[in-house]
FIGUKOL-130973 format. One record per residue: residue in one letter; x, y, z of N, C-alpha, C in turn. Coordinates in steps of 0.02 Angstrom, whole numbers, padded with zeros to 5 digits, always signed. Atoms other than C-alpha are relative to their C-alpha. Example, Ala and Ser with C-alpha at 12.3 -4.5 7.8 and 13.67 -1.06 7.14 Angstrom:
<atoms>
a+00045-00059+00000+00615-00225+00390+00045+00060+00000;s-00042-00059-00003+00684-00053+00357-00039+00055+00037;
</atoms>
This chain:
<atoms>
m+00070+00010+00008+05948+04571+04559-00028+00055-00045;f+00019-00055+00042+05929+04740+04469+00040+00001-00062;h-00047-00001+00047+06082+04732+04363-00017-00048-00058;s+00015+00051+00051+06024+04573+04272-00056+00022-00049;f+00062-00020+00037+05861+04657+04211+00005+00071-00034;f+00000-00069+00017+05894+04841+04205+00074+00018-00028;p-00064-00022+00017+06040+04922+04106+00024+00056+00044;r-00032-00051-00042+06157+05016+04223-00056+00030+00051;p+00053-00021-00041+06020+05022+04357+00003+00060+00042;k-00005-00065-00036+06089+05159+04468-00009+00061-00040;l+00003-00058+00049+06108+05276+04326-00071+00007-00025;l+00070+00000+00028+05941+05224+04253-00050+00029+00052;f+00052-00023-00050+05837+05253+04412+00017+00069+00025;t-00016-00070-00018+05934+05413+04458-00024+00046-00053;s+00020-00045+00056+05904+05486+04288-00076+00002-00005;a+00074-00001+00007+05721+05434+04293-00029+00046+00054;v+00028-00041-00055+05692+05525+04461+00014+00073-00020;i-00012-00072+00018+05783+05683+04396-00043+00019-00058;w+00040-00015+00064+05693+05678+04226-00072+00014+00023;a+00071-00010-00026+05521+05655+04320-00006+00068+00032;f-00002-00066-00035+05564+05801+04429+00003+00057-00044;v-00002-00053+00056+05614+05911+04282-00060+00009-00038;t+00058-00003+00041+05467+05867+04179-00067+00023+00042;i+00059-00024-00039+05342+05897+04322+00006+00075+00012;l-00008-00069-00005+05415+06068+04355-00008+00043-00063;a+00010-00030+00069+05420+06107+04166-00076+00005-00015;w+00069-00005+00015+05237+06065+04157-00038+00057+00038;y+00040-00053-00042+05178+06178+04300+00021+00069-00013;f-00028-00070+00007+05296+06325+04258-00001+00022-00071;i-00006-00018+00071+05292+06319+04068-00059-00024-00043;f+00045+00030+00049+05183+06196+03975-00073+00010+00016;d+00071-00006-00019+05025+06210+04073-00024+00070-00018;g+00017-00067+00017+05022+06397+04050+00000+00012-00079;l+00000+00000+00076+05066+06377+03865-00057-00032-00031;g+00059+00026+00022+04923+06262+03842-00062+00043+00011;t+00053-00047-00015+04805+06385+03920-00003+00058-00052;k-00001-00053+00044+04868+06520+03803-00022-00024-00075;l+00016+00030+00066+04837+06401+03650-00072-00022+00000;g+00073+00012-00003+04658+06374+03708-00016-00069+00028;y+00013+00064-00036+04680+06203+03798-00020+00014+00071;v+00025-00017-00062+04574+06250+03947-00045-00050+00032;m+00044+00046-00036+04490+06141+04078-00063+00044+00018;p+00064-00032-00015+04304+06185+04096-00003+00013+00074;e+00004-00024-00076+04256+06272+04265-00026-00066+00042;q+00026+00061-00032+04156+06109+04310+00024-00059-00037;e-00033+00057+00032+04262+05962+04269-00050-00059-00014;p+00048+00053+00015+04164+05820+04182+00005-00063+00046;f-00003+00057-00042+04115+05671+04288-00018-00063-00044;d+00016+00064+00044+04090+05546+04139+00065-00006-00042;l-00058+00019+00043+04207+05479+04004+00018+00057-00048;s-00023-00061+00039+04209+05651+03913+00061+00031+00032;y-00060-00029-00038+04341+05697+04045+00064-00015-00039;f-00066+00013+00022+04473+05607+03948+00010+00033-00075;i-00010-00036+00066+04445+05711+03788-00010+00071+00004;v-00001-00069-00013+04437+05878+03870+00065+00029-00030;p-00057-00026+00028+04562+05990+03774+00059+00008+00049;a-00056-00007-00048+04667+06027+03930+00027-00067+00016;n-00029+00064-00012+04691+05842+03962+00029-00030-00058;l-00032+00021+00060+04732+05804+03780+00064+00029-00003;w-00061-00038+00001+04865+05935+03791+00048-00035+00049;f-00046+00033-00047+04935+05851+03947+00024-00067-00022;y-00017+00062+00022+04924+05677+03872+00057-00001-00054;g-00060-00006+00050+05036+05732+03724+00061+00019+00034;y-00060-00013-00037+05160+05809+03845+00023-00061+00034;f-00017+00060-00037+05159+05653+03951+00032-00055-00045;a-00030+00051+00043+05188+05538+03803+00069+00025-00030;a-00061-00028+00025+05326+05653+03733+00055-00014+00053;c-00047+00010-00053+05420+05647+03903+00021-00073+00007;l-00023+00067-00006+05414+05462+03918+00031-00029-00062;g-00034+00020+00065+05458+05434+03731+00069+00021-00001;l-00067-00021+00005+05611+05541+03745+00042-00038+00051;f-00039+00041-00045+05669+05450+03902+00012-00066-00025;g-00005+00066+00026+05638+05282+03825+00049-00007-00052;a-00041-00001+00059+05725+05327+03659+00073+00009+00024;a-00064-00010-00019+05879+05395+03751+00029-00062+00031;w-00025+00062-00034+05898+05239+03860+00008-00059-00050;t-00007+00057+00052+05871+05122+03709+00062+00005-00032;v-00064-00012+00036+06023+05201+03626+00057-00013+00054;i-00056+00012-00055+06127+05194+03792+00007-00076+00010;a+00001+00068-00019+06077+05014+03825-00009-00045-00062;k+00016+00034+00062+06085+04952+03644+00020-00074+00002;d-00025+00068-00006+06177+04793+03694-00034-00044+00057;h+00029+00041-00060+06069+04743+03846-00053-00043-00025;p+00048+00046+00027+05966+04589+03814-00072+00011+00021;w+00064-00006-00024+05819+04644+03917-00022+00074-00004;k+00016-00069+00002+05809+04827+03867-00076+00018-00020;l+00069-00014+00020+05639+04816+03785-00052-00007+00055;w+00038+00013-00056+05559+04738+03935+00010+00046+00058;s-00019-00039-00058+05649+04837+04066-00009+00074-00006;i+00009-00072+00023+05640+05011+03980-00073+00014-00019;w+00062-00013+00025+05488+05009+03876-00059-00032+00034;g+00049+00028-00048+05396+04885+03985-00018+00045+00062;s+00009-00042-00055+05423+05001+04134-00040+00065-00018;l+00038-00068+00024+05357+05155+04035-00068-00017-00015;l+00071+00016+00015+05202+05058+03985-00037-00009+00065;i+00028+00007-00069+05169+05015+04167-00017+00067+00031;i+00011-00075-00025+05190+05199+04212-00057+00028-00032;t+00055-00030+00036+05067+05250+04073-00067-00028+00025;v+00065+00034-00018+04927+05123+04117-00014+00020+00077;t+00013-00022-00067+04951+05166+04303-00027+00068+00008;y+00022-00068-00001+04936+05349+04269-00075+00005-00028;f+00064+00003+00027+04777+05316+04163-00049-00032+00052;g+00042+00025-00055+04705+05215+04314-00012+00052+00051;v+00012-00052-00049+04735+05365+04427-00046+00050-00033;q+00043-00047+00041+04643+05474+04294-00072-00026+00012;i+00063+00023-00009+04499+05358+04312-00027+00016+00069;s+00009-00014-00071+04505+05388+04503-00023+00076+00004;v+00020-00069+00000+04493+05574+04465-00074+00007-00025;v+00070-00005+00027+04333+05549+04360-00051-00022+00055;i+00048+00024-00052+04256+05451+04502-00007+00050+00055;n+00006-00053-00049+04302+05585+04622-00045+00060-00026;n+00042-00052+00026+04219+05715+04509-00071-00024+00009;f+00068+00031-00004+04066+05599+04504-00031+00004+00067;r+00029+00004-00067+04044+05603+04693-00031+00065+00019;r+00033-00059-00010+03997+05784+04695-00076+00001-00017;p+00070-00005+00028+03839+05777+04585-00041-00053+00033;f+00032+00057-00026+03792+05608+04655-00017+00016+00076;g+00009-00021-00068+03812+05664+04836-00051+00054+00010;d+00049-00057-00009+03716+05827+04812-00071-00023-00018;l+00073+00022+00015+03571+05737+04723-00025-00045+00057;l+00027+00042-00051+03564+05613+04868-00018+00043+00060;q+00024-00044-00060+03564+05750+04998-00067+00038-00015;n+00061-00033+00019+03430+05845+04902-00062-00045-00001;a+00056+00047-00005+03322+05692+04888-00023-00018+00066;l+00016+00018-00066+03334+05645+05068-00029+00059+00040;s+00030-00061-00037+03291+05826+05122-00065+00020-00033;g+00062-00010+00024+03137+05816+05016-00007+00055-00054;k+00000-00058+00050+03181+05945+04878-00043-00021-00056;p+00044+00023+00052+03046+05937+04741+00035-00002-00067;g-00026+00004+00066+03081+05890+04558+00048-00052-00013;i-00050+00055+00011+03197+05743+04586-00036-00062-00015;t+00037+00060+00026+03146+05587+04489+00051-00060+00004;d-00038+00060+00001+03204+05408+04482+00059+00001-00050;w-00049-00002+00050+03291+05440+04321+00060+00043+00013;d-00058-00041-00021+03404+05572+04398+00053-00046+00028;f-00043+00041-00026+03481+05434+04497+00024-00058-00047;y-00018+00048+00048+03479+05302+04358+00050+00021-00047;s-00046-00027+00049+03564+05413+04238+00073+00007+00026;l-00065-00013-00023+03705+05449+04354+00033-00072+00013;m-00022+00062-00012+03719+05267+04396+00023-00036-00070;l-00019+00024+00066+03734+05222+04211+00070+00029-00015;i-00064-00028+00014+03877+05347+04199+00053-00033+00043;f-00050+00032-00047+03962+05269+04349+00020-00070-00025;a-00014+00069+00021+03944+05093+04270+00051+00003-00061;q-00051-00006+00053+04038+05155+04112+00067+00014+00025;i-00068-00012-00031+04179+05223+04218+00028-00066+00035;a-00019+00060-00032+04180+05060+04321+00025-00052-00052;f-00022+00050+00051+04192+04949+04166+00065+00021-00031;l-00065-00016+00022+04331+05048+04098+00049-00008+00046;s-00051+00014-00050+04422+05039+04259+00013-00071+00008;m-00011+00070+00002+04399+04849+04259+00043-00023-00056;f-00037+00015+00059+04466+04837+04083+00070+00014+00010;v-00069-00024-00010+04619+04937+04124+00038-00044+00049;s-00028+00038-00054+04651+04847+04284+00016-00073-00021;i-00017+00072+00024+04641+04668+04204+00056+00001-00043;l-00056-00003+00041+04756+04714+04064+00063+00018+00031;t-00060-00021-00038+04876+04800+04183+00028-00060+00038;d-00022+00061-00039+04884+04643+04296+00032-00053-00047;f-00024+00051+00042+04909+04530+04148+00073+00016-00026;f-00064-00022+00025+05053+04633+04076+00052-00005+00055;t-00046+00003-00060+05132+04656+04244+00027-00062+00019;s-00024+00069-00014+05136+04470+04277+00057-00023-00049;h-00051+00017+00048+05232+04442+04119+00065+00039+00008;y-00058-00047-00012+05345+04591+04153+00046-00026+00055;i-00039+00025-00061+05392+04521+04329+00034-00066-00015;f-00031+00061+00015+05418+04348+04262+00062+00003-00045;r-00059-00017+00041+05540+04416+04133+00059+00017+00049;w-00054-00020-00046+05635+04498+04275+00026-00058+00040;r-00021+00059-00035+05637+04334+04368+00046-00040-00047;t-00041+00038+00053+05706+04253+04206+00067+00029-00001;a-00061-00038+00004+05838+04386+04198+00050-00016+00058;m-00037+00023-00058+05894+04351+04373+00021-00068+00000;n-00015+00069+00006+05888+04164+04350+00059-00011-00050;d-00055+00013+00048+06002+04174+04192+00064+00030+00030;f-00063-00033-00023+06126+04292+04278+00030-00046+00052;y-00029+00044-00050+06147+04178+04430+00024-00065-00023;m-00021+00063+00031+06158+04023+04326+00062+00007-00041;s-00065-00015+00036+06298+04102+04223+00054+00002+00045;k-00055+00001-00051+06394+04112+04384-00005-00065+00047;w+00016+00058-00046+06344+03938+04450+00062-00037+00023;e-00061+00037-00016+06523+03868+04452+00026+00034+00066;k-00017-00032-00062+06557+03999+04588-00050-00005+00053;l+00051-00002-00050+06392+03997+04671-00014-00069+00036;r+00016+00071-00018+06376+03806+04686+00034-00021+00071;h-00032+00020-00066+06499+03806+04835-00023+00037+00060;i+00030-00044-00059+06399+03934+04939-00058-00043+00027;e+00053+00034-00033+06284+03855+05066-00071+00029-00018;g+00067-00024+00016+06101+03867+05010-00006+00035-00065;a+00001-00038+00062+06140+03934+04839-00060-00020-00043;s+00054+00021+00043+06013+03829+04752-00072+00027+00022;q+00060-00026-00030+05872+03884+04871-00004+00073-00013;r+00002-00071+00012+05921+04065+04849-00020+00015-00070;i+00013-00011+00071+05916+04052+04661-00073-00013-00019;q+00066+00026+00019+05752+03959+04646-00058+00039+00046;e+00058-00025-00046+05652+04020+04800+00003+00074+00006;d+00001-00078-00012+05709+04199+04829-00006+00039-00064;t+00016-00040+00063+05707+04252+04646-00074-00006-00014;m+00075+00005+00006+05529+04186+04646-00034+00045+00048;r+00028-00041-00051+05486+04275+04809+00015+00073-00017;f-00017-00069+00019+05576+04435+04753-00044+00022-00056;s+00044-00023+00057+05476+04444+04587-00070+00001+00019;a+00071-00002-00026+05308+04401+04676-00013+00059+00042;t+00008-00061-00045+05338+04535+04805+00001+00062-00040;l+00002-00059+00037+05388+04663+04682-00059+00012-00042;e+00061-00010+00045+05234+04632+04572-00053+00045+00036;g+00046-00043-00035+05123+04711+04707+00034+00060+00027;l-00032-00057-00033+05246+04824+04793+00019+00057-00049;g-00024-00045+00052+05317+04904+04634-00056+00038-00028;i+00060-00034+00028+05144+04939+04563-00029+00049+00049;s+00027-00043-00054+05090+05014+04726+00041+00063+00005;l-00048-00059-00002+05244+05130+04728-00020+00047-00058;i+00008-00042+00065+05213+05192+04549-00073+00033+00008;n+00069-00028-00006+05024+05212+04588+00001+00058+00052;s-00002-00049-00051+05063+05312+04746+00031+00063-00023;v-00030-00059+00027+05178+05429+04655-00042+00038-00048;m+00040-00027+00048+05058+05456+04512-00061+00035+00034;t+00056-00025-00035+04915+05483+04630+00018+00069+00036;l-00017-00062-00029+05010+05617+04724+00011+00056-00053;v-00009-00050+00054+05056+05709+04561-00072+00022-00022;v+00067-00017+00021+04868+05703+04512-00046+00033+00050;f+00049-00024-00052+04775+05732+04676+00024+00055+00040;l-00021-00055-00039+04884+05857+04763-00028+00065-00027;p+00036-00064+00022+04828+05999+04646-00076-00004+00013;i+00070+00002-00016+04647+05938+04666-00012+00016+00071;l+00015-00013-00065+04661+05939+04851+00015+00077+00018;f-00014-00072-00009+04744+06113+04842-00057+00044-00020;g+00053-00036+00023+04596+06178+04745-00062-00007+00050;l+00054+00010-00046+04469+06095+04867+00009+00036+00064;s-00015-00034-00060+04554+06183+05009-00034+00072+00007;s+00036-00062-00003+04461+06339+04963-00065-00002+00037;y+00060+00006-00034+04303+06269+05046+00015-00003+00077;v-00022+00012-00069+04401+06239+05212+00044+00058+00024;s-00042-00053-00019+04467+06399+05296+00015-00006+00071;e-00013+00010-00070+04462+06349+05479+00004-00066+00025;l-00012+00070-00033+04525+06201+05582-00009+00008+00073;p+00010+00000-00073+04482+06152+05762+00074+00019+00032;v-00059-00017-00041+04610+06225+05890+00047+00047-00042;i-00048-00038+00042+04725+06290+05746-00027+00066-00019;g+00029-00065+00029+04607+06417+05674+00003+00004-00076;e-00003-00005+00071+04620+06490+05501+00066-00014-00028;v-00060+00020+00031+04749+06409+05390-00013+00003-00086;a+00007-00004+00070+04774+06448+05201+00017-00075-00024;h-00013+00065+00034+04759+06288+05091+00004-00056+00055;a-00002+00044-00058+04716+06191+05251+00003-00076-00016;l+00001+00078+00021+04678+06017+05168+00067-00016-00023;f-00070+00014+00028+04844+06022+05074+00048-00013+00054;w-00049+00003-00046+04948+06052+05226-00018-00056+00051;l+00022+00055-00047+04841+05928+05334+00024-00064-00026;a-00018+00064+00033+04870+05790+05212+00077-00013+00003;l-00071+00009+00001+05059+05821+05206+00022-00018+00078;f-00017+00011-00072+05072+05833+05402-00020-00073+00025;w+00025+00060-00034+04965+05679+05443+00033-00062-00037;s-00035+00053+00029+05051+05568+05312+00070-00003+00023;a-00076-00001-00031+05226+05622+05363+00005-00028+00072;f+00001+00024-00072+05180+05589+05543-00002-00077-00001;g+00005+00072+00003+05124+05411+05501+00057-00034-00023;t-00060+00033+00036+05271+05371+05390+00056+00003+00050;v-00055-00006-00046+05401+05431+05521-00014-00045+00059;l+00016+00038-00061+05307+05345+05664+00014-00080-00013;l-00009+00070+00021+05308+05174+05573+00072-00017-00016;a-00071+00010+00017+05482+05193+05507+00043-00005+00061;v-00034+00000-00060+05550+05226+05683-00011-00062+00038;v+00019+00055-00043+05458+05090+05776+00014-00066-00035;g-00013+00062+00032+05491+04960+05644+00074-00010-00026;i-00068-00005+00030+05676+04997+05614+00036-00066+00013;k-00035+00063-00019+05733+04826+05696-00025-00057-00047;l+00032+00059+00024+05621+04716+05596+00029-00031-00065;p-00038+00034+00057+05720+04691+05432+00053-00042+00019;g-00054+00036-00024+05871+04634+05525-00023-00064+00036;l+00023+00065-00030+05767+04509+05632-00026-00051-00053;n+00022+00042+00056+05686+04442+05473+00059-00035-00035;f-00058+00030+00031+05858+04413+05396+00033-00051+00048;r-00032+00051-00048+05928+04329+05555-00050-00060+00008;n+00044+00058+00000+05767+04218+05555+00017-00050-00054;q-00022+00050+00050+05821+04145+05387+00062-00032+00014;r-00062+00033-00012+05992+04112+05450-00006-00057+00054;v+00006+00056-00050+05939+04014+05605-00040-00053-00023;e+00043+00051+00023+05806+03924+05512+00040-00048-00053;a-00043+00040+00045+05938+03873+05378+00048-00042+00032;a-00048+00041-00040+06060+03817+05506-00037-00062+00030;y+00038+00060-00025+05923+03704+05585-00012-00046-00054;r+00019+00044+00058+05868+03636+05418+00062-00039-00026;k-00067+00034+00028+06048+03602+05360+00021-00057+00049;e-00018+00051-00046+06085+03498+05517-00051-00062-00009;l+00049+00055+00011+05925+03396+05489+00013-00037-00065;v-00020+00031+00061+05974+03365+05308+00060-00042+00003;y-00057+00038-00007+06141+03303+05353-00015-00060+00044;g+00018+00052-00041+06060+03196+05487-00031-00064-00042;e+00033+00046+00037+05963+03103+05348+00055-00054-00026;d-00047+00042+00029+06126+03031+05278+00059-00024+00046;h-00054+00016-00039+06243+03029+05419-00023-00012+00077;a+00027+00016-00064+06202+02947+05589+00028+00046+00057;e-00031-00044-00053+06323+03055+05690-00022+00071-00002;r+00024-00073+00006+06238+03217+05630-00072+00000+00028;a+00068-00015-00025+06079+03292+05702-00015-00037+00065;d+00009+00029-00066+06107+03223+05878-00043+00044+00041;p+00046-00039-00039+05984+03279+06009+00023+00066+00031;v-00026-00063-00025+06100+03406+06087+00008+00057-00044;t-00009-00048+00059+06144+03494+05925-00063+00023-00019;v+00071-00016+00024+05962+03494+05867-00030+00046+00053;k+00035-00039-00055+05904+03561+06033+00026+00074+00002;e-00030-00069+00003+06029+03703+06027-00016+00037-00062;l+00018-00037+00064+05989+03749+05847-00073+00021+00005;y+00071-00011-00005+05806+03741+05884-00016+00062+00048;a+00003-00053-00048+05831+03852+06035+00016+00068-00029;n-00011-00062+00034+05907+03984+05919-00054+00026-00036;v+00060-00010+00037+05755+03973+05812-00054+00033+00049;r+00054-00026-00048+05640+03997+05964+00018+00067+00024;k-00020-00069-00026+05740+04145+06031-00014+00053-00050;n+00007-00050+00046+05737+04236+05869-00073+00016-00016;y+00068-00012+00007+05554+04209+05842-00034+00041+00056;f+00031-00042-00052+05511+04271+06015+00020+00072+00002;r-00023-00065+00008+05615+04423+05985-00040+00037-00053;m+00041-00029+00056+05518+04456+05821-00068+00014+00028;y+00068-00010-00029+05352+04436+05915-00004+00059+00044;f-00002-00061-00043+05403+04564+06041+00005+00063-00040;h-00008-00064+00039+05459+04693+05914-00063+00011-00043;y+00064-00015+00037+05303+04662+05806-00057+00022+00043;l+00051-00021-00053+05199+04686+05967-00007+00078-00003;y+00006-00069-00007+05243+04870+05989-00010+00035-00069;f+00005-00025+00070+05256+04894+05796-00080+00003-00016;n+00065+00001+00010+05075+04837+05783-00042+00047+00042;v+00034-00054-00042+05019+04947+05927+00000+00071-00034;a-00010-00065+00035+05088+05096+05834-00040+00002-00062;r+00033+00001+00065+05017+05043+05666-00075+00006+00006;y+00071-00001-00006+04840+05006+05728-00029+00066+00035;f+00017-00067-00025+04834+05163+05832-00003+00051-00054;y+00002-00049+00055+04873+05266+05677-00060-00015-00044;v+00053+00017+00048+04749+05172+05569-00066+00022+00028;q+00062-00018-00029+04609+05200+05692-00011+00077+00009;a+00003-00072-00004+04653+05382+05718-00012+00030-00065;d+00007-00027+00066+04661+05404+05531-00076+00001-00023;a+00066+00004+00019+04480+05355+05511-00042+00058+00028;l+00039-00058-00029+04424+05505+05619+00035+00066-00017;f-00042-00063+00003+04560+05631+05579-00040+00052-00046;l+00026-00051+00049+04481+05718+05424-00065+00030+00025;t+00064-00024-00021+04306+05723+05494+00008+00047+00057;f-00016-00039-00055+04373+05799+05656+00020+00069-00024;m-00031-00065+00030+04466+05934+05555-00055+00042-00038;l+00054-00034+00041+04308+05975+05450-00057+00021+00040;i+00059-00016-00041+04186+05999+05595-00016+00072-00002;p+00016-00069+00006+04198+06187+05595-00031+00019-00070;t+00023-00015+00069+04173+06192+05406-00070-00031-00008;i+00067+00029+00006+04023+06070+05417-00050+00036+00036;v+00044-00034-00045+03940+06164+05559-00016+00066-00030;a+00014-00067+00028+03959+06327+05465-00039-00003-00073;h+00037+00014+00067+03865+06249+05312+00040+00025-00060;k-00036-00020+00054+04009+06289+05197+00011-00049-00055;i-00006+00050+00050+04006+06128+05103-00066-00045-00003;t+00056+00051+00008+03871+06008+05035+00026-00071+00009;y-00019+00072-00006+03872+05821+05055+00042-00023-00055;g-00045+00021+00062+03942+05803+04875+00065+00024+00008;i-00067-00022-00005+04084+05915+04908+00041-00031+00060;y-00032+00035-00047+04119+05829+05071+00027-00067-00025;q-00022+00062+00034+04131+05664+04976+00057+00005-00040;q-00058-00011+00043+04246+05741+04853+00062+00017+00037;i-00057-00020-00044+04359+05813+04991+00031-00066+00035;s-00019+00060-00040+04357+05647+05088+00041-00045-00051;t-00039+00040+00050+04412+05550+04929+00063+00026-00016;a-00064-00027+00018+04544+05669+04876+00051-00004+00056;f-00041+00004-00056+04611+05682+05050+00029-00074+00017;g-00019+00070-00007+04611+05491+05066+00050-00027-00053;q-00047+00022+00048+04703+05470+04900+00070+00028+00013;v-00065-00031-00013+04842+05591+04946+00028-00027+00061;s-00028+00026-00064+04864+05531+05126+00020-00072-00009;n-00019+00070+00014+04864+05346+05067+00062-00005-00042;s-00061-00001+00038+04997+05389+04942+00062+00015+00039;f-00054-00018-00044+05102+05472+05068+00016-00062+00051;q-00005+00054-00049+05072+05323+05185+00022-00063-00032;y-00023+00063+00035+05149+05202+05063+00042-00045+00045;l-00046+00036-00043+05278+05157+05189-00040-00033+00063;v+00041+00031-00056+05142+05130+05326-00036-00064-00027;t+00040+00055+00020+05036+05012+05223+00039-00060-00030;s-00039+00048+00037+05181+04923+05135+00059-00026+00049;w-00063+00009-00041+05307+04914+05281+00013-00077+00008;t-00015+00071-00011+05287+04722+05315+00023-00031-00068;t-00024+00022+00061+05308+04688+05132+00068+00025-00017;i-00065-00028+00009+05459+04802+05122+00049-00041+00041;i-00046+00037-00045+05535+04709+05267+00017-00066-00030;e-00010+00063+00036+05512+04546+05173+00048+00008-00060;l-00040-00011+00060+05590+04617+05016+00078+00016+00021;l-00065-00012-00026+05739+04685+05117+00035-00060+00020;s-00026+00062-00025+05764+04514+05198+00023-00046-00057;i-00019+00038+00059+05764+04432+05026+00063+00030-00033;h-00061-00034+00030+05891+04560+04961+00063-00015+00040;k-00061+00014-00043+06009+04529+05107+00020-00073-00011;r-00018+00067+00013+05999+04344+05080+00036-00008-00065;
</atoms>
């Protein structure tokens, strides 16, 4: 399923992870400081409009980002010179990474926007003089510009991703059909090729983009959350903790991920078994259409009993899985506010800063909680892969 589309997939993905790790470290330990020395400095108050994208410090990073992706793509184009899908699998993947990163950058601009808008709202509600209607309208016009840019990027990304995923499905289809003389003797081969390649590609369209977006969000928002931690020095029960927001996001996200992974460990196998018992039941019914001696009441009853047994087992395991999942989701809604109570009571932050902290914390925790939010989809993907 991967070999058909990606050249030497194990080596490709392993090298991609290593290259990403190396380039991220190189940026923080070498090139970020080099850019500062050369005058590519981020202003003290980051812009909350479209000028954010042309700030010298960001232009310096964009050049570095493009160079890293370009070097990786060029190297693998040479390595995979004979692979028929190299343009889509290599350069298409790099393009998706690029536009996903740009989408995350738009989220950063929106997060920057929350501080001035929140502070203006707080001042207006408290009756501070000198605030006019135009103060709000001007900020809303800025937000409209950001929103329309976000819409434009999202629409084009979805369009390209759909074509990218269909090319992947085509590659899988071509690969399996080239082996048809061997596959045609396997029970259910036609359904696996037609249905599961379709379901695999459709599932990956959302799951893969979510994964890339989660990784990009972590890379971008973790430093932001680290900086915002300067406003929060004390936590309930725990007391003073350096860079409290940063460590809170890591702890809470890791807790949710481990919790859902443990309680949901049996679900992929049950989904796979469900396909087996359903296929056995369907096969007997199909034979019964052409042969009177097949699909007799005793056999059908036994096969359907297997279907019933497996579904009831799934319902039971999903019961406690959903208990854990919904417990975590409800606790997540209150966790940050609970931890910020000493800071709020001490008047250390404004409403705008609170909004900025809340958004950044949510972005980081949601990215770490990728397994939590995508677990049922991952289960479906694993069962497809097993089949």
